[in-house]
Phi, psi and omega in degrees: 000126189256145177236137170296327177254129177303147167287137182062054187292160179074028179281141187286147178296160186237123175047038174078016183240142183287152189240119181233155181238135172226174176255052193241014188282352177093201190281086171248160177231141172274003190224065181291337176288358171297336187283341172277322170302332180290331181284325181287321185290317182294315185287327178285330189066043188292314178304315176302318181295319182273319185278332193301323190274358178281124185285128181249106176258021178287152171295114186302324183296348183240013181283123174254336182225123180291159174294330174299318176301308180302316172300306181307315185288333182284321179294324175294321174295318173308310181298324190276353184105005182252090184264003178266134186292331175305331188288354175294333185290344180252346182253003189287349181249004178295123185308309181297317180297318181295322176298321180302330183262011176083019178246151177301135183291335177246307189281345181283145172304145172301159181289167179294160180269172180303314179298327175293320176294322181289332168299319182296318184293339180263004189272321191284136175263178189300333178288319178298322179295315177313308180301323178300309184302318168298325178302317184288335170296310171306316181300318179295322174297319183291330182298347178272127175302327179220162184286135183276152182290325179212152176228162166243124168260119173259117186239131182209170177225162182216163175280152175217092181307136182275169189230031172144200181286093185241149175302138171084348175300123172226159172284126180245118186294329184292315173276344183060050175195170176265125198208172155269165172224081178290149178253134180251137171236126186235156165288113186294337180276310191259335185079014176291147180275142182249312184202142179226121183238121172286133181207168182306163184270060176214161179304127172304135178285166172305314187294327186286314181295330171296319187287324173304309185297322185292321172299315183296315177294323180300311186295317181298316187291335179299323181267319183237090184290337191255007192289147168278130183239122170251131171248122177254139182198170174280178197286328181294357177259000180273109185207158173303317182290323185293310191293320180293321184288327179291326178294316182294327179273008179062036186256155174265153182214147180210102188236140175300149184227125180292140178293142171230178179302317179293322170293322186291320182296319178300318188275352180309300191298325174296316186291323175296324184290315175299318182289335175286330178284336185286137181218186173298321180282344184224072192296339180224134169233130188230137183226152178237137185223142179240135182211160173268125188227135182238111176284157176294134176091359174275147179279345188200173181277150175224161185280127167248142182238132185245127172259109178250142181214150180230126179225187179287351179270355182123194180258152179211143175231128174228156191232146167228163183240142177201160171246015182276150172264157178131169181297139184294328170307303180308304181308320187277313188276324180261336180256308191294309186300331173298350174292341173310332181291338181301318182299327173301315183292328176290323172304309180301314180295316185277316187272322189257351171245002179045059176294349177269010173278063188256065195254011172288153179283327176273135174300332184293312181295326183282326172296315173298326175298320183302315177296320175301319179291326173304318178304306179310318183295323170305317182298309181287329174292320173287339174288318180302316187288343179286345176291156179300149193294333181260007175280157182302333190285337184293333183256007180286148179287171179292323180298324177284337173286325186289309186287340182270319194241356180244317181278073178239137179284145182206139173258131180247123180234121188265117176260187180292322184241001185202169179238121186256127179259116177248111182264166183283147186287347179264003180311108186311314189242037183297326180291320184279328168296330171297314178297319182291320187292322177295326177297325174290316192272354191300328184274007181082167179296000000 
């Protein structure tokens, strides 16, 4: 394509030679790593899990874009850093994105437009959304080569500031904004996403938490009847309905417990003892105590562990409730504190897949968007997990993984019998990308 006005006008000469730029390089893409993400999406069955439950009453003779293609394109774009639905209007001819959707880069039809995808996001009703959520739990279970002996469910919520008058939006004094407060559940061992639920911008009640856990545990046990389940959560998930449900379902739990006047009085002698033992040679003293405690509203006494600490900042006491056996120090430091990694997982979801781009007025459309961002999380999580265990990429953020292995220039040439991808010879991590792709495709389609 020739232009009368040069692209990037006014470039300074180099080595005494003028420098010009044109848009004549042919079919190039800035996101060559999308062809690898396509392999992940295909093997996981992501598009089928999300698009499958959506009823399609369109005229088959006039359908140009299947729901599965739309879902695949949206997840791939989110994983590549294009979280806005409007971006499809400039990317619908991108050769790498078309390949990711299973279309030939030149002879294949262009991808769908933004209005078409917006109609899709507003199509599912609440029953369809329930089926999609259950499908994503099933997808999590299928991601294991064999049933695990035990799993840990890290459940937490976060703020999702709203963008106008939207259903479920409430003012939250803790976050000092009008927001949603979605619940996210992750696998505490692997970091795999299990469930993301949009909900009003307020703290979940005990009955609501118990309802979510009931459906989740029932679905997991449908696949793995013998799996040992441990639930970890912060203190506002500690309530009689949730604890009673976990005990009735034969699940272990280790959950934070908010300090109250009775516990503060009980811990006062322990805090004084730690303060007395603190000295120059021991600037910090930490002690653990176990006791049986029955809070107001509880149906029975439960084991509560107190962590009491004295430092230069003063003394402090924190509490957890659990039905696990073991020393208080081990349960608190090795088991409960590992729950902090859930904050990193939520950051991966919220910051690097931009799961807070829930700007639709209807809550159903925003929940569907949240599922799409969960699908994009799966793509980046699997890509990162394909790196060798001892490599630095295993601990990299999604943003680093995206910039290194997805945002790669590629020239796409469609020949008669094959499609040729030409990556830059100077690609910094070409060898590692080849290793990761081999790990992804090793098991076959």
